[in-house]
C-alpha positions, 0 to 999 in steps of 0.5 A: 348523106345518103347512108345516114338517111338510109339508116334513119329510114330503116330505123323509122320503118322498124318503128312503124312496125313495132308500134302498129303491131302494138296497137290493139285491133278493132275487134280483140278476139272472141269477144269482139265477135260476140258483141260486134253490135255494141262495139260499134255503138260504144266505139265511137268514144275517143280513144284513151290511154296507150291506144291514143298515144300509139296512134299519135306515134304512128302518124308521126312516124309515117310522116317522117317515113314519107319525108325520109323517103323523099330525101333518099330519093333526092340525095340518091341523084 
């Protein structure tokens, strides 16, 4: 059981890394540096498209990571 949980934990960890790296940054490149004020003004709109999906996947993977970490600790004893 412990080996299965550790393997699943490694897969979820790699998934979190990939999903976080796929997300776009707050200020993407040079255009973010030039239009910083406008970005803050208009950036309050809700995220649409793939960014919203990646955000939700990140939350789910983070919760799963936490639960698996606790389970690995419990079954280690």
